[in-house]
N, C-alpha and C positions, 0 to 999 in steps of 0.2 A: 668380571666384565660385564660389561653396562648391557644394560637389553635394552633393545628398541624401543621407544616411548610413543605410543600412541596418543597423535592428537590428532583434533578434528581438524577435518582439511578446509582450508581458508574457504568462506564463502565466495569469494572472489574468482577460485578457481572453474576452467572452463569445463562446461559440462558435457563436451564430447574430447575424446581424445583421439590426436589424426592417427592413422596406421601411415607409417612413412615406409615407404617402397623399397624393394633392393637395390643398393648402388655397387656396381661392378668393381670389385678390386677391395672391397667390406665387407668382414665378417666380425661378429661381436658376439663375447660369452661370458656371462657376470659369475662368479663365485662368491660361497662360505669362507672367509680366512683367519675370522677372528680378530681384527686388525682390532674395533675396540668391542663393536657389539653383537651381543650373541640371536639368533633364530631370524638371522637378515641378510640379503648379500650385501659386500661391501666393496667386492673389487669388478670392476669392469678389463677387460682385457679385448682391446681391437687389433684386427689381423689385416697389414695393408698391402695390398700386391705390389711390387715388385715396381720401381718409377714414378712411387707416389710422391711426391709434393709434398713438402709441407710451410704454413707462416700461421704465426703467431704476433702476440700482443701481451704483454705481461704487465702486473703490479708494480708502481711506480713508487713504490711501499720501499724506504731505508733500508727493513728489515726484510728481504724477501725471503720464501721459505728455499730448501735444500730443489725442492723439486724447479723452483719457478730458474734457479742458477743453473739445473742442466738444461733446460731446454732453450733457455738462451744460447748455452753455449753450443746443443747440437743442432740449432735451424740452419738451414742452409748447408749443413755439412755433407749428408750421403745419403740425403732420401727418409723416407718416414718407413720403416715396415710394422711398428706393432705401437700401439698407446696403452700405456697401463695408469689408470687412475682407482685411489683406493678413497674410500670415507672412514670418517670415525679419528683418523688422525692425522693433522697437517704439517708434519716434519718439518714445523718452522720453529727459528729460536731453537734448535739443536744441536747447531754447532759440529764439530767433527761429526758426531756421529751419525748429524742427520747425514750428510755429505757420503759416507759410508754405505746408509744402510740405501738411498739411490743410486749408487754406483753396485751395487749388491743386487736392488731390484733391476734393473738396466741386465747386469748381466746376465740374469734367471731370465727374462724375458725376451735377451738377444740367442741364449741355446734354446727357445721354443721357439721362435717365428724363425732359426737359421737363416740368423743375422749380424752385425755389427751390432756394441753394445750402444755407438752411436745413433744407429739411427731407428731405436727406440726414447718413443716419451713418456714422459712423467708427469702425474698430477695427483697429488694430496688434498685433501679440505679433510674439518675438524678441528679437534681442539690441537689450542700451539702451547708448543715447552713438553711433548711429551716425546720420548724417542719411540722412533717405530721400528718394529722388528721386522724385519727384510724378510728374516727365514720364514715368515708364514708363509710366503709367495712359491717356496719352493714345492714342487708337486703340483700346485694350482692352477699356475700360469701354464706348465705345461698339459694338466687337463683342459684349461677353455683352450690353448691353442688347436687340440684335437676335435672341437664341436663346435667351432665357430659357427653361426649362425649368420642372415641378413636380412631377416622378412620383419615383418610388423612386429612380434612377438620380441623379438630378440631385440631390436631400439626400445620398446618400452623395458624389460627388462635392464635396461644400461641406462635408463634416465633415473629407473627407482636405485640401481645402485650405489649411483655418485652421490645420492643424497643426504644431509644431513637432519637441519631440523624443517627443513621442506615436508611440507605437508601433498602435496603431488607433485608427479611427472613431471618435466616441461620437453616438450617435443612442436618440432615446427618442420614442414617439409614444402620444395617450391620446387617449377619444372618451369625449365629458361630455355632458350634456341643462341647460339652460338655459330651466329654465319649458316644459318639453315641446320644444323644440328641438335638436336634433343638430347638437355643434360635435366641430371640431379641434381638438387640440395636439398641435405636433411642435417638437422641441428637438433640437440640435444643441449639443456643447461642445471646447474642446480645454484641454489643461491636464495638466502631468504633472510639474513643477517649478516652485519658487518659488510654490509653493499654501500657503496659509494666507490665506485670502479674508477680507478684515473690511471690508464692505461692506455693504457688502451684506449664471510667465506664462501667467490663468483669463480666457477668454472661452466666455460661454454666450449662443445665439440660441433664442428658443423664440418661436413662430409659431400665433396661433390665426386660424378666422373668424367669431370671437364678436363683437358689437358692443357695444364695452363705452365709457365716456368713461376720457380721459387719468387724472384723479384716480382712478375705478376698480380702472383697470389700475394703476396707481401702489401703490395700497394693499393689492392680493394681489400683485403681485411683492413688496413689503419682506417682507409676511410670511409668503409662501413664503423667500425668503431666508435668515432666521435662521430655519428650521428645515434646512437643507440645505444652501446652497454655506459658510456661515456654522458649517457643522459636521463642515466636510473642514477636512483640514491633511493635505502628504505630508511638509514639513520647517521649517513654521513661519518661512517669507519670504514678507511680503505684496508680489505684484506692482505695480510703477507703471501696467500696463496692464487689471488688474481690471475687467473690462464684464459686466455681465448685463443682457440688453436682454428688454423682452416686445412683439411687435407684432398689433397686432387688426385686422384689415382690413374685418369688421361685413359681409360675404357669407352669412353664418348668416343674419343677422336676424332675431334671437331679439328679445322684449320688450324694450322699453326699461327701462334700472335706470341706478339713480343712485346707491347707497349700497351700498359694497361687503360687509358686513352683510346685504346682504339673502336671506334664508332661500333666495331663488329661485337662488342662487346654488352651493348648499354645493356639488352634486356636480362643479362648473366650479374652485371653492376647491380641493378633492381632491384633483381630477387633476393641476390643475396644480401643487399640492404633489408629488406620485406621482410625475410628470413631474421635478421637480427634485431631487428624492431621488436618482433615478436617473443622472441627469447628472451628479451630486456623487459619488456613491458610483463611478460611471464614471473620474472621474479621482482618486482616490483607488486604483484599481486596476489604473491606467496612471503610476503614483507611478513616477521614474524608479530603475529597477533595483530594484522592487518586485519581491516573490516571496509576499506575503501581505495580505492583506486582514485589519484589522483594526478591531473595532467597539467603543468604550469607553464602557461605562453608570458611569453616577455619582447613585447615590441617596442618601437620608435626608442631602440637604444644609440649609444653612436657606433658599434659596430657588433656583429654576431657576437664575439668574445665577451663584449662588455653584456648582451646582454644572458648570455649563457652561468654568467657568474650572477647576474641578480635572477635568473631562474633557479640555480643551486641555493644559492641564498635562502630565498623561500621555502625551497621545499626541505632543504634541513634542515630547518626551524621548530623545534620543540613547540614554540607555543605556534605557533600556525598547524602542526601537525595535529596537537591536542587539539585545536578549537575545530578540523573537521574531524577528529572521532566524537567530539562531544557535541558537533552537528550545529557548532555555533559559527553564525556568520560575523566571525569579527573581521573586520576587514582592517582594524589598526595595527594588527599584526602583522599582516602582508604590508600595511606601508614601515613597518617598523623593518622589516626584513630586508626592504627595499633600500631603506635607509645605512642599514649597517653594511650593504656587500662591496663598500670602498670603490662603489662605482659612478659616476656623472648621473645626477637623478637630479630634476626639479622640482620641487615638493608643488608648485603652482601649476606644474603641467600634469603631473598624474592623475590616471586613472584607472580604475579597479572594477574586474566582473569577476563575481562568481555566477559562473553558466555563465546563459546570458541576458542576466540583472546588473544594469552597474549601480555598486554600491556607491562610490565614489569618485570626486570627477573636479579638476583645476583645485587641489589642493584639502576641499572638505569633502563632507560627506555628498553625496548626488541628493539634488532637489527631490528627485525622482523617488529615492528609496524606500522601499516598500519589505520592512522585516518579514509578514508573511512572504513572501516571493523568495526573497534572501537564504532563509531560513526553507522552502523547498525543496529548493537545489541542494543544499546541506545535507536535506536528508538522505537523497541521491547514493548509491554506491558507488557513480563513477561522478566523478565530479572535474570540473576545470575552475581552474584560478586563472584569468587575464589580467596582466598588467600590460598599459600603455605609457609609455614613458615621455613622448615630443620630443625625444630631441635627434631621429637621424631613422636610417633606417635599418636597424640594427634587429635580429629575433634570434631567439629559439624558445625553445619547449625541452622540457623533462620532465621525467613520469617518476613519482614517488607514490605511499601511501601514509596513511594516519600513523599513530602514534597511540595506542590504549597500555590498559593494565598487563595483557599479552605476552606485550612484548617484555616488560619486566620479569614475566613469570617465567617465560622461556630462558628468559639469560641472566636470571635468579641463581638457577641453579643446573646452566646449561653443561658443569665437570659431575656433577651429581647422576 
C-alpha cells in the first residue's frame, strides 16, 4: 500500500481556510479504508436528510468511470440520502469489476443510511485502471454514519479526505436569500492534475439548505458550471471521473419555486455562481507544480463561444505556460495560440496585454513596448493575459497556471 506523499503546499494556496457553517440536513464523516494510501483518510461519507434533491454535471469523456455512470443513472430518481467519495482509486477502466464495486459500495452505504441504493451517490478519484476493492467499505461506512458531524472541523476533514495530489483542501461558503429566507451554501473540491473539465482527476460537491426542486437545481448548476469549472484548465486533460454535484436539503423552508428563471432566485444564483468560481480558481491555484495563477481574457471575438475556444487555446498551450513559468513576456506564443485555435482572427487587428502592459497591437509589437515593464508583470504570482481581437462583442475568461518541472516530477512517478 502506498504511503501518502508529503509535498510542499502550493505557493498560491490561500493563507486562511474558511470555517464552513453547519447546513441542516448534512452530516459528514471521514475514515481510513486503506484504498491505496496508508496513514491518511481516504473515504468521505455524507449523510443527507430525507427529501434532499440532487443535481449533477459530469465528464464528457467517452471513457467515464463506473461511479460517473452510476450517478448519471441515479440522478433524479429517488432523491439523495448519502454520498460516498473515495480517493486513491478512480474505479475507471475497470470493466465489469468496476460496475460490481459501485453496486457493492451503494449497497453498503444504503444499509448505513437506511435508504435505497439508488439514493446513494458515489465518486472516486485516483489511479485509473486498477480494480477497487469495495469490500473495504464494509463496517467503515456504518461507522461513519454513526458519527456524522456538520461543524467546521468536519467540512475541513471532508475536503482533505478527497485529496490526491492536491497540496491543500479547497473549501468555500456563501450566504444567500431566497424571497427573504436566509440560506447557506457550502462547497468542497479536489483537483490538481488531469484538469480540463468538459462537463460540465476533478471532483466538487456543493450543499445548501435551500428548498428547490431537482429540475431547478439542475438548471442552476449547469449554468454555473459554464462560468466556473468549464473555464479552468491545468493541463488540458479531461478526467474520466469529473463530477460536480449540488445537494439541497430543503431545511431552510423558503417559498416554493418551480422555475430557475424566477427573479426570487437572483441572489441564490449569484452566490452559487460565485462559490463555484472560487472553487474552480482554487483548483487552478493548486495545479501540479504551479507557481503562478493565470487569468486569460479574450475580447472582441465574433461570439462568446469563439472567445472561449481561443482563451482555452492560450491557457492550454505548453509554450505559453512554460513562458509564464520562466517569467518570459513572450507574446509571440500568445499569437501562436490565437492562430491555432481555428477561430476567426485577424492578425492586423490583434492586441495583447500582459497585465496592464500592452505588448502588441495591429499585427506587430507595440511601438511603446517596454521589456522591463512586461517582465515586471511576469514576475508576479497572479498574472492576466488579455487579447483583443477587434472582430465583435464576444468575450470569455478562463483560468490556468504555469507549467513547471514540478508537474513532470509529480506525474512521472504518480503510480509509484
